[in-house]
N, C-alpha and C positions, 0 to 999 in steps of 0.2 A: 307126888302122884295125893289125889286130891283129898283132903281130909277125910271131908264124910262119904259115908257111903252110902248113896241111891237104888233104890227100888231102876230093874231095869225092864225095857221091851223092845221087841224081835222087831223089824219089819221083814220085810216078805221078801222071795229073793227078789232083785234090780228094785229096788226102791229107793235105794241111796245113793241117787245119779244125782236129782237136784240139789240134798241135802252138800254133798261134796261140792258141787256146785256153786252152794251158800245159802241156797233157798230155806226160810228161817221157819217152814209148815209143812207141817206131818198130816195130812188128810185120816181120819180112822182106815178108810180101807186098808189104807201100806201098811199094817201091825200085825205079825201073824196072829195078833189075839189080843183083847183089854187084856193092859193088866192091872195084877192084882194088889191087893192092900196100897195105894195108891189112893186119897184122896182128892178130889175136884181142885185142881190147882197148885198137887201135889208138884214137885220137882225127879225127874226121873234121868235117865239113864236112854240112849237109843242107841242100839248095836243092830252088826249090817245081819244077814241073816245068817254070817260064817261067826257071825256072833263074838264082830270087832265095834270096839266103841265107834262113834258118829259124831253124836253130837248129847251136849243136856237140855234140859225146855221143860217146862209144865206141862200137865197134865188136864184136857178136860173130857169129860164121856159122854158130857152133854152136846155136844157142838162137833160140826164137820170137820174142824179142825183139828184134829184131836192134840196135835202136839205145835206149841208154837217152843222155837230155839234160841236161846238163849247162849249159849258158846258152846263151838266146834273142840274146844279147848279141855282137851281130861283134868288137866288141873288144875281149872278154874272152880274156885267150892260159889255157889250163890250162892251170897254174904252181901254185908257191911259191901265190905272193902270191894267187888265185885259192883257194887251202884256206884260207890262213887266214882271207880274206876271212867265207868260208861256215862257219866254224868259230865266228870271232870274235863271228858273224850269233849261234848255237845257242850258245854259253857268254852272250849277253846274257839269251835268254831266260831261261835258267835263274833267272836271279839272285833270279825271282818265291820259291825255298825261302829261309827261316831257314837258314844254314848252321848255328845252334845247335840248333834242331830236325830238320834232315833235310839228308844229304852225300848221302846215294844215289840219283842218277837217271837217266836215259838222258840221253848229252851229243850225242850224234847218230844221229838215224832216218830213215837211208837218204834215202827222195825226200822224206818228210819235211822236213828242214833242207836239202836242197838238194844233195846228194849218195849217189846210188843205190849200193848195194850195200855201204858203206858201215855201220856201227851203233859204235856207241863206248861201252860204260856206267862212268862215272864213281862210284868208292865210294871216299868223302873222300879220298887223291889219291893213287890208283890207276888209272886208267883201263884197262877192258879192250875190244879194241877188234877185231873182228867182219869181213873182206871174205868177199862172196856173191859177186863180179864179176872178168872176167877186167879189164873197166877199171878198177878199181880199186883190183887186184892190182896190174895198170902203175903203178900213179900210188904204191903201199908205199911209198916211201923218202919222196918228199912231203907223205904224209899222216902218218907218224909225225913226222915235223918239225916241220910246223907243230902239230901235236897240242902236244906238245912245246914250241915257243915261246906258244902261245894259253892254255894254261889251266897253266904252272906244275905240270902232274904230278911227281910219284918217280918213275913207270914205268910204261909198258906193256905192256900185255901181250895177245899175240896169241891169241884161241881160232877161229884158222882151220880148225873139226873137223866143219866142219856138213854136210851131205848136199848142201846146198844148191849147192857148189863143186860136184860131179859133172856136174851139169847146163850148166855154163859152161867144162868143159874143165881145173880146175885141181885139185889134187892136197891131200885132205885132210891135215894138220899133226895135227899133235904142238904141246900150250902151248906157245910159247916167248916170251920174256922180248926187245922189241926197242927199248927201252930205259929206257936208270937201270935202278931197281932194280922188284923185287916180290915181298914175302913168299909165305906158303905159304897166311894165312890173313890177312885184316884186322877189324878189328871197327867198326863205321857204326851213325849212327841217322836214324830214318826218325819221324816224325813222334814224334818224341822215346823210340821203342821202339829197344833196344838189337838189334842182329843182329852175326854174323859171316859173312865168307862165304869161301864157299870156290871164289876166283876158278878155281881148275885142275884141278877136275874137279866141280865147282857141273853143277847144266846151264842152257843158255846161259849166262850169261853169270858163274853164279851165283846169281842170286835173280832172282824174278819180279817185278821192280820196275815193272809196268806196271798192280800190281793195288794200291798204294800206296793210292791215292781210296777203292776199293773197302773195305779192310785198317780204315782210318780207321772211312769209313760203317757199318761192321758194328759198332760200337762202340755206339750207341742201342739194338740189338735186343734185346743181351746180359747186360744186367746183371744179375745172381743167377740165369742161365739155364744150361739146362743144352745144352751144344754139342757137333756131331756137326761138325770138319771133315772133308770128304771129298778125297782126293788132296791130303794138308795142306803138301809135302814136307817144307821144315825150319819147319813151324809159321808160320809167315805170318798167316791168321788169328788161329790158336790163339790165340799169345802179346799180340795184340790185345784179346781176348776173355778173355781169364784175364786183365790190368790194369786190367780193371775195377776199379766201385767200387758195389755190392758184387760180387765176383772172379766169374766161371761158370766151370762143372765143364767143364771141355774134353775131348773123346777126339778125336785128333789120329786118321786112317787114310793109312796109303801103300807101296804094296805095295816102297819099299824101305829096307833096315832100316837103312843107314849114312845116308837118311834122316831117319827118326823117330831116329834119337840125336841129327840135332842139335839138333832142335826139342827134346828133353829139354837139353840143353847150351845151348842162347837162353834158354829157360824158367830154369834156374838163374843167366846171366846180370843178367837181370831179375829177380833174386832172389823168385821164382814157388817156393813146394815143389813139385816134380811129382808128390810122391804125392799129391795133391789132383787129379789132373787121370789120361788115360790116354793109355797114347800105344800104337798095332796094329799090328802087321806085317801085311799082309794084302791080298788086293785087292779094292779100292771092292765092288765087284758083289758078290763074298759073302758080303761083309760085311754091304752091307745087306738081302743074303736072310734072311741067320743071322738078323741084328740083327732083320725082321721075325717070323721064324717066331719067337724068344723074348719078343713083349710088345716089344720094345724102343721107348722111345719119348723125341722131345727135342723142345727148345723152338727152337730153331733146328740148321739143317743147311746148311750152305758145299758144293756141288759143283764144283768148279774144277777140270774135266781138263785131261787134256794134249787138244792138236788128235785127233781124231777123223777129220778128214778134211784132207790136204795134197794133196790133186787136187780136179779136179771128178768125176774120175771115182770120187773116195770117198765123193760128197757122200748118196747114198740112202741105202749103208749108216750114214753118218755117224746123221742124221738119225736111225733107228729106234734108234741109240746114246742118243740122249739124250733120246727120246721112253723108253725103258726105264730110264734113270738117273734120268729126274725122277719116273717112278712108280715107285721102289726112294724115292727121296729124300724122296716126301713120302707114304709110306707106315710111316716111322719118326719122323712131325710130330705132334704135339701137336696136337687141335680148336686154328686162330687162329695158330698156330707160319708161324714166319718162317723163308723158303727161298730163299736166293741161288743162283742156277745161272748158271754163265756157258760161253763159251763164247770157245776164241781160233784155230776152223778158218776158217781167211779167204773159203773159199768158203758157209760157212752163215751164213749173214746175220740183224741183229734180229728181222724177220718170221717167220725158221725157227728160231731159238729160242721167241719166247713163243710158233707155233705148238705146238713139242716139249710145251713146257709146259699149253697149252691142252689139247692132246690128252691127253696123260698125264692132267689133273683129272678130265676125260671119263670115260677110261676107271673112274677110283677115283671119279667120283659126288662129286666135291669143286671148289669156286668158290674161286677165285682171285681175287684182287685185288694189279694190280702195282703196287708202291709206288712204284720209285724204279730211274732206267734209269740205266747207263754206257757208257763205251767207252771211249775213249784219255785219260791225264790229259797232262795241259798238256807235257810232255816228252818225249812220244810223240804229236807234231802229225802229219797227214797232209797234204799236201798235196791244197788244194780241189778241185782239175780230178781228183784223181784217188780219187774215195772206194775206188775195186778194192784202192788200198791197209791198208786199214781193216779187220782183223782179230779185236779184240775185242771181247764183247759179254757186258754181267752186268747181271741186272734183281734184284731186290729184293720177291717174293711174301709176300701172308699168304695161307694156306691154311686152309679153313673146314673 
């Protein structure tokens, strides 16, 4: 039996079905009453309306998701060994990567790895962690200790600067070293391509690791082609295309000047002549409208925008933005060109993205062939009982 006695909370009748099916969230309306003597982030046992143990998780009275489940096993304490087991399992999954080719990937993907509220990305021997919830914040010292023990990392950087922490009643923090030593930047490999990562100031944890397989898939469409990479950030898709044989001629567009400067440096790191490519600091929508007015045409267009909707209330406006963006992208595509279009908005599904592309094509009187569709890579596993935690959609299309 569990060596620790945890406070308890009871569910309303018939509200334990999703938990028994493996779901990891309990909404506040499912509880008979708010648990007493449990601080936000504290661990508690969840019982059915008949008093039977159902699961163990951490509680937060400030959020709609009142409890996030950590285990369904009554005998499993939430301690250092628990965290080590979960991290060990996550490390084992990532052994699919050949470290000679790829040494940058997501190590812990929150609910997908059984550790709700924790995201950890690995860049060579440096870990960058993000703690999004009050419950995981309570476990922070044990999490850091378990990560160091199970990964042998040189250092861990905490990037607790995400706005989601405010919803949990947590402070936004400056990036800070949690363990070991962390340099300003590190060089990594992804599918044999070299990148340097600024995990102190870069977006997310420094790189968009969730697009790795899509960057690799793009290669075959870009040999000797003219490629436009919109929302290019530090040029992930761009450098893959430029390294092709014969190389693509790539135009990278991003509103961030530092990101465009970093893209140039990454091209040079990979032995590419930056004078053969264009690097443009501009608003993507403005750039596409201007390019269309000038009659510019590309063989391949990549549209990988930031999330247009971070809540259900923003969904309608987001769908309008995706339709507009895809129309603009198609207008600068040569007949028979390839469009890679993506959405990382969690409230926008794959069907929504396909619908946006279809409506855009109809308005332009274009026909579209769907060639490939992608979601998350192997290092971004999704808990099968929680499809709502999926967020990434990417489709390759041929536009006639």
